[in-house]
C-alpha positions, 0 to 999 in steps of 0.5 A: 521469500521477499516475493511477498513483500512486493505486496506491501511495498507496491500497494503502498506505492500505488496508494501514494501515486494513484497510476501515474506510473501506469499512465507514463508506462502502458495501459491493459485490462483484465477479464477476470475481475469479476471472478477473482472479487467472487472468490475473495468474497467466499473468504468472508468472516467477522470482518476486518479487524479494529481496534479501540485506544482510549482514556477518559476524554479521547477515542482512537480507532485503528483500523487496518486497510488493503490499498487495492480490492477486487471489485465488488467486495462487500468489506465494510460492516456496521460496527467499522461504519458506526466507529467512523461515523462517531469519529470526528477526525479522519486519519489515513497514511497519505491525504489520498483526497488530494489525489484525483481519481483517474482511469488511464483507460478513459482516454483522457489525459491525467489530470494536472495533479497526477502529472505533478506526482508523476514528475516528482517522481520521476525527478526523485528516481533519475538514475545517476550512475552512468549507465542504464537500469539494466547495467546494474544487473547481472545476465541472469536477472537482466534476462528475467526483467526483460522478459518480465518487461516483454510479458506485461506489454512494456518496451524493455528500454522503458526504465533505462533511466531510473532507480529500480524502485521506480521500475517496481512501482510502474511494473507492479502497477501494470501487473495488478491492472492486469490481474484486476486490482484497482486502487479505486477500489481500495479501502482509502478511496472508498472511505474518502466517500464516508468522510464528508464533513469530518476534519481530515489529517494524514501522517505523511505525504505522496513525496514523503513515502516516494522518499522511502523507496528512493532512499533505499540502498541500491542492493536493496532497490535491486533486490526487491526488483528481482524478486518482484520481476519473479513474483509478478506471476503468481501476484494475483494468488499472493494478493488473494491470499492476504485480502481473505486474512484482512477480510477474516480479521486475522492479523497474525495472517497478514504478518505472516504474509506481508511482514515476516518475509520483509524482515529478510531485509533489515533496511527495508523492514527499518523503513517501510514498517518499524520507523514508521510504526513507532512515529505513528504511535508517538502521533496517538500517544500525542493525540491522547493529549486531545479530546475527541474521536479519531478514526486511523486507517492504515495499512493492515501490514502496520497493525500486524505481527512483531513491531505493530503500531500497536506493540510501540503503543505498549512500550508507551504504556498504552493499550489498543484494544482488539474490538470484537464483532 
């Protein structure tokens, strides 16, 4: 069941670090990009979901994103584009404009900003148990992990000195790259090119997002790692299903794919979903005290299912209205 969780966790992590761990590990190419993009595009229906929160002098749009997309997927509807254009301020999970875009296949060194993020990640992720990452695994899990590393083209000892969450991020990035998924095609990166001149804010920093993973108990991290290792083979299939629900504007379908699986581990659920959604609802409540129009773009799982941002807004007496188009 937790195999689905890695979709949410990996997407968050990849959005935050923009591939620096992939640079550390290895780079791979996939020859299936166009076919997968076509399959995802066939799912097109009404479009990704959009909500509006408003009072007498403030309008706040809530738009759920997917941090990675297949190339060529046409998702930006006129309704969403108009909401974005009309907004004075753009708010996202992190400010992706501070992270330069980088193609590992270019053969050029990563920009200093990416190297700084990588160094931060590596500093947080240093294993302090006195052994190696593989020493923390039972015999069965270790064998599965080493097989997955070999299948991804990575040395089995590459992450021995790091905590499980770092291995999850790096391995997921390689797996997604092989599957033809690229953060540069994600919604946030595309929106970056459409908001020039707007005031910009972010709910979190890259370091905070990495801290969510680093703060997880070791047992939760090891469970996530084992489940993600088992799920790499079907990652693309699950991701295409998630993108299909997103394009169709079906938050309940998204919740069933992402959030329901996360509920299997209450600590993960609280860390990656509940606490953050609660904080963001508080930000929205405070922002309603200021006039203007705001466009908020966060991972679609945060606006779907139980304990969504909208649920926590309701607890504050604030209604988020779904915009039909």
